[in-house]
N, C-alpha and C positions, 0 to 999 in steps of 0.2 A: 681246420677243425671239421670233423665229421659228426654225424648224428649220434654215433656211439659215444664219442668224447663228450658231447653236450649232455647226453642222458646221464652218463656216469657223474659228470660235474654236478648236475641238479640233485641227484640222489646223495652224493657226498655232502653237499652244502646243507641240505635239509636235515639229514641224519646228524651231521656234525653240529649244526646249530641247535637241534633238539637236545643233544647231550650237553652242550654248553649251558643251555637254559636249565636243564635238569640239575646240573652241578650248582649253578647259581642259586636255584631254588633251595637246594640243601644248605647252602651257605647263608643266603640273605632272605629267604622266604619265611612266611609264617613264624615258626618257632626259632628261626635262625639256626646257627650251628649247635646251640644248646638243645634245641628241640630235636634236631636230627640225631644228635648224640643220644638223647634219651630214647628216641624211637629205635635206634639201632640196638641199644642195650635191651630194650623190651623184646627185640627179636632174637636176642642171644648173642649178639656180637660184642665181644669184650676186647679192649675197652672202647666204649661207645664213642668217646670224643676223638680218639685216634682214627677210628673208622669213618667218622663223619668227615674229618678233614681229608682223609685219604680219598674218600669218594668224591669230594668236591674237586680236589686237585686232579684226580684221574679223569673224571668226567669232563672237566673244562679243558684240560690239556689234550686228551684224546679226541674230544669233539672238535677242537680247533685244528688239530693235526689232520683229522679226517676231512673236515671242510676244506682245508687248504690243499689236501692231497700231499701231505708231508709225512714221510716214513709210513706210508699207507698200510702195509700189512701189520706194522706194530701198533698204529693207532686203532685199526680195526680190531686187533687182538685184545687191546686194553678194553675196548667197549664190549666185546664178547665176554670178557671176564666179569665186568660189572653186571652185565645182564644175567650171566649165569648165577652169580651170587644172589642177585635179587630174586631170580626164579626159585632157587633152592630155599632161601630163608623165609620168603614171604608168599610168593605167588603160586607155586606148584600145588599146594594143598587146596587151593581154591578152584581148581579146574582150569579149563581153557580160557573162558571168556573174560575180557578185561572189565566188563561191567560188574563182574562178581569178584574182582581183584585177582583174576586168573593170570596165567602166564602168556596170554596172546600178545600183548605189547612187547614184553621183553624178548620173546621168541622172534618176533618180526625184526626188531632192531638187531639182534644177534645174527640172524640169517642174512639180512641185508649187508651187514659188515663182513660176514664170510664171503658173500658174493662179490663185494668190492675188493676183498683180498685176492679173489680169483681174477677179476677183470683187470686189476691194477687201477691206478688213479686217473688214467687217461692223459691226454696231452695238455689239458687245462689244469695243471697242478704244479705245485712247488717241486715235487719229485721230478717231473718232466723238465721243468725250467732249469733245475740244477744238474740235470743229466744223471740223476740217481737211478740206477737200474736195479731196483730191489726186485726180488722174485715176485712174479704173479703166477697165475695158473695154480696148479696143485702145490707148488712151492709156497706161494703167497698164502694159500689156504692153510697149509701146514703150519706156517709161522703164526697165523692168527689163532689157530686152534690150540697150539702148544702154549702160546702166551695166555690166551683166554681161559681155556679149561684148566691148564696147568696152574696158572696164577689163582684161579678161583678155588681149585682143590687145595692148594697150600693155605690160602687164607681161611677157608672153611675148616680145614684140619687144625689149624693153630688157634683160631679165634672164635669159632662158632660153638656156643654151648647152650643149645635149646633145651636140653634136659634140665639144666640148672634153673632155667626160667620157669619151667613147669613145676619143679619142686618148690621154688619160692612162692609161686602163685597158690599152691595148695597149702 
């Protein structure tokens, strides 16, 4: 093991654990799944309950995959997708800074995941242990971007209805 493998390992574990906890909070925190579903509905995601459960499952599974270094470009891509949806439906209009509910946090998570797709998981990973030679470099980044931005685009196109929310509020 070298210092690069150790550094990638630390970043993967911290970002992966953060996503696991984020998903857990959507499921078991504060308002639980019903609260998350209501919040998603208020942001224009329909149906809210389906998206609440989807976010829980994707955040926990992708976070665990990233932390373990399992199917790394796919795990990273799923997290890029979640962060893209969050940026578009909630954070973008608030500007950059997280203390104003801006997109600073979701941008950092997405970019770190893109970086991990480029570097690959390192030798301290399930991918390495199983001998999985998934693409890294630009191939890994392409996989993460297609999964993340493509999945976010499909989800937003099919399920995000912010205009309806504004009309209902008025």
